[in-house]
C-alpha positions in Angstrom: -18.6 50.6 8.4 -15.1 51.9 7.9 -12.1 50.7 10.0 -12.0 54.0 11.9 -15.7 53.8 12.6 -15.4 50.2 13.8 -12.4 51.2 16.1 -14.4 54.1 17.5 -17.4 51.9 18.2 -15.2 49.3 19.9 -13.5 52.0 22.1 -16.9 53.5 23.0 -18.3 50.1 23.9 -15.3 49.1 26.0 -15.5 52.5 27.9 -19.2 51.9 28.4 -18.6 48.4 29.9 -15.9 49.8 32.2 -18.3 52.6 33.4 -21.1 50.0 33.9 -18.8 47.7 35.9 -17.8 50.7 38.1 -21.4 51.5 38.8 -22.3 47.9 39.5 -19.4 47.5 41.9 -20.3 50.8 43.6 -23.9 49.7 44.1 -22.9 46.3 45.4 -20.4 47.6 48.0 -22.1 48.8 51.2 -19.2 51.1 52.1 -16.0 52.2 50.5 -12.8 53.5 51.9 -12.9 56.2 49.3 -16.3 57.5 50.5 -15.7 56.7 54.2 -12.6 58.7 54.3 -14.5 62.1 54.3 -11.7 63.7 52.3 -12.4 66.4 49.7 -11.6 65.8 46.1 -8.4 68.0 46.3 -7.3 66.1 49.4 -7.8 62.8 47.6 -5.8 64.2 44.6 -2.9 65.0 46.9 -3.0 61.6 48.5 -3.1 59.9 45.1 -0.3 62.1 43.7 1.9 61.3 46.7 1.1 57.6 46.3 2.9 57.7 42.9 6.1 59.3 44.2 8.1 59.4 47.4 7.3 63.0 48.2 6.4 66.4 46.6 7.0 70.0 47.4 4.1 72.3 48.0 5.0 74.0 44.7 4.8 70.6 42.9 1.4 69.9 44.5 0.1 73.4 43.6 1.1 72.9 40.0 -0.4 69.5 39.9 -3.7 70.7 41.4 -3.8 74.0 39.4 -4.1 76.0 42.6 -2.0 78.5 44.6 0.5 77.6 47.2 -1.7 79.1 49.9 -4.5 76.7 49.0 -2.1 73.7 49.0 -0.9 74.7 52.5 -4.5 74.5 53.8 -5.1 71.2 52.1 -1.8 69.7 53.5 -2.6 71.1 56.9 -5.9 69.2 57.0 -4.2 66.0 55.7 -1.5 66.4 58.4 -4.4 66.7 61.0 -5.9 63.5 59.6 -2.5 61.8 60.1 -2.3 61.0 56.4 0.7 63.1 55.4 3.7 64.6 57.0 6.1 67.5 56.1 9.8 67.3 56.2 12.7 69.4 55.2 14.2 68.8 51.7 17.7 67.5 52.3 19.0 69.3 49.2 17.3 72.6 49.8 16.4 73.5 53.4 14.0 76.2 52.2 11.7 73.6 50.7 9.3 71.5 52.7 8.5 68.1 51.2 5.1 66.4 51.8 4.9 62.6 52.0 2.4 60.0 52.9 2.4 58.5 56.4 1.9 54.8 57.0 -1.8 55.6 57.5 -1.9 57.5 54.2 -0.3 54.6 52.4 -2.8 52.2 54.1 -5.7 54.4 52.9 -4.4 54.3 49.3 -4.1 50.5 49.5 -7.6 50.1 50.9 -9.1 52.2 48.1 -7.2 50.2 45.5 -8.0 46.9 47.2 -11.8 47.6 47.4 -12.0 47.9 43.6 -9.7 44.9 43.1 -11.8 42.6 45.3 -14.9 43.3 43.1 -12.9 42.7 39.9 -11.4 39.5 41.3 -14.9 38.3 42.1 -15.8 38.6 38.4 -12.5 37.1 37.2 -13.0 34.0 39.3 -16.1 33.2 37.4 -14.4 33.3 34.0 -13.0 30.1 32.4 -9.3 29.6 32.0 -9.1 30.3 28.2 -10.9 33.6 28.7 -8.6 34.5 31.6 -5.6 33.8 29.2 -7.1 36.1 26.6 -7.9 38.8 29.1 -4.3 38.6 30.5 -2.8 39.0 27.0 -5.1 42.0 26.3 -4.3 43.6 29.7 -0.6 43.2 29.2 -0.9 45.1 25.9 -3.0 47.8 27.6 -0.5 48.1 30.3 2.4 48.4 27.8 0.6 51.2 25.9 -0.3 53.0 29.1 3.3 52.9 30.3 4.6 54.6 27.1 1.7 57.1 27.2 2.5 58.1 30.8 6.0 59.0 29.8 4.7 61.1 26.9 2.3 63.2 29.0 0.6 63.1 32.3 -2.4 60.8 32.6 
């Protein structure tokens, strides 16, 4: 087996393990803030986009979602109705309305992240200390590569 074949097999296997863990965690959890939220995929994308930045214009969101401004307006209207986002005037350009998460929107993002983290923590607590050290070293390397990748192009 060549070095490239071995790397591809390892990458495939790691991806498979990650997918299997996700399925296992989803089956184990009786409910999830992600599914309990009753939000559409586009609404969730807006919420998650806003969780990574302070605010975004409707134009920014339309570009990120690959939809028209009219579609974004409807999505944001519904999120405002749910109390998850708010609109405000852009201080540098009064013609632009900025969209940002409300405290309830930030809480939802945290609940979604924490649900997955709780399951992962359950697994980690059952690993021995040397394995946790090894995993921590690997995760630090993965995080460092991901940080440089995210500056090169959008994840």
